Structure formats: structure tokens, C-alpha cells
Phi, psi and omega in degrees: 000121180294163188227132167253133169259121180256109178266121190097025184298136176210187185286350185259260184294318178303317178296320181291319173302318176303314177300315182301308182287322176305315182288348171264012178093013177275144160281157184233121171259124187256121187239119174199191191274337195242112187296323184297317177297314178303317178300319176298315180295318180293321173300318179296318178292324175300321184292339179266003173092015181251129175284127187212152176204144179262148180223126184274143179190150171246127189295338177280348176257091190297316178301326178294322180295312179301316180296324184290318180292326178294319179295321172307312185296321179295324180284311186263344179104323184195161164247111183270333175222128171252129177235123186248112184207047169301142178211131177273069193290327185270002180063024186272346184258305186244156165276126174271130187236136177297146183306329180297336183241021179285145178220161175308324183293327183264350176274317188306314177306321180291324174296320177301314187291309184276298190284306185293325178297317181293321180294322179289323178292323178295319179302331188281338186245334194293319183302320177292323180297317180296324177292324179286332183079026179199163177134159182223134174243127176233131175239148188238139171220171171288162177297342179293348178290335176261311180241085189307142175246126190305319186293344180247042188302313181286322175300316183298319179300311174300318177294321178297320175297317176298315177303310183304311183296317186292318178292322178296316180289324180294323179292319180294319181298321179291318179293335175280354179068033189284337185089354179261131187249134177235127182227155180247132169243124185247120188248114177275322182285157169305145177256110182199150173266356192237028180292134178300143180303331183262009184301136173275351180268122183299143178208155176224153175275156179306318181293340175278331184274327189301324177298338176295336175287329177286323173302315178304327180279321190266332184265090201273358179256009177245124182258000179208138172233125182256119183265117179232164180296000000 
């Protein structure tokens, strides 16, 4: 049974991605900071007939992320798909800064979170994927990585750096005929199940977005998917 590791797993998009891949026969490894929340998500998936287990890591603590993904491989035997989508949705880790007020100090944490975290996670799985001649790596950013939004100035910089690296590496892996596919998913709408019907802000539910990740895995000549309303 193939395995997907979801880094940044939570009750919204991460859970929806887990369900999408689980229904396609994947086991699911859920990676985030809080074991109790991971256990709840895993139990929910197990109740739906999807094999799942949680592994704790903080993407800002690179050794912990590497160790968690190693634990996933030891438990499930392999990681066939890596999906990287941590999000500071509650604003509890970083300050979101308008582009007019960006500084090296408030941009650097975003680069650490998005780019360096994704690079660390990829380094933990890519050698085995190259040896196997197969595998998929999917990284996620907001749509501002493509079309910047002033109010998310520092976030957009981190996302754009991740996008650049991901598309560049994905193209190189394809050109080398490695069999490993790397894709970037950029999500422009707000991700919510509870948008008011008359809201002027575009939104999509996690369950509406998650199938695009299956597309990112299966459509292997496309290295970027832009999710819009």
C-alpha cells in the first residue's frame, strides 16, 4: 500500500487531502506539532477505513522534521507522496506584514517556514524516490506567490521563494528522467467551509480543493496548479 506524508496536517485542507488519497488506496502519515490533534485526525480517518498515523514535528525545527519523516518511513515502509502545506492560519507564529513594511527580520521567518522547511522535507524523501525511480512531492503556497497581495508582503516572499525552487527542481527532475515528480499548488481563495453566501471574498472548501492534489500527483507533465474560485 503506498503512503502519503502530509506535513502541516490539520482538520481542514490536510484532512481533505488525506481523505482524497486514502480513498485511492493510500496509507496516510499526518505530520504537525501536536500529537493529541494528530491522534484525533488519525482516529477520524481510521473510522472511515483509511489507515493513518500521526507523527510530531515542527517545520522550524529541521532535525525534528527529518526525524518525523524517517519515523514515517520506518512505520509504513516508504513515503510515495510527500505533501508540504504548513500554514500559520491563526497568526500565532508569525506577524503578517504589508509589503510597505517588510524588513529582513520579518521576511526571514517566512523563508524558514516555507522554503527551508520544504527543502528539509524533500531532502528526507528524495534519495529513496530517486532510487525507486518513482514518487511525488507536492508543495503548497497561497496564490500570492504568483500574484502578490500587498497585505501579505512577507508571506508572499516566502511563498514565491518556495515556488521558484519547486518549479525549478521539478523541471530538473523531469529533464533527467528520474521518474520523480514535483509540483507546486498555489491556492488563491480563502480555504473555509463557512464562507457567508454573500461574501465578496472568494473561497473554496477543503473538499473542493483536495482533488487538485490528486491531479498534482497524477498529471505528471504539469509542475504547477493554480487553484482559483
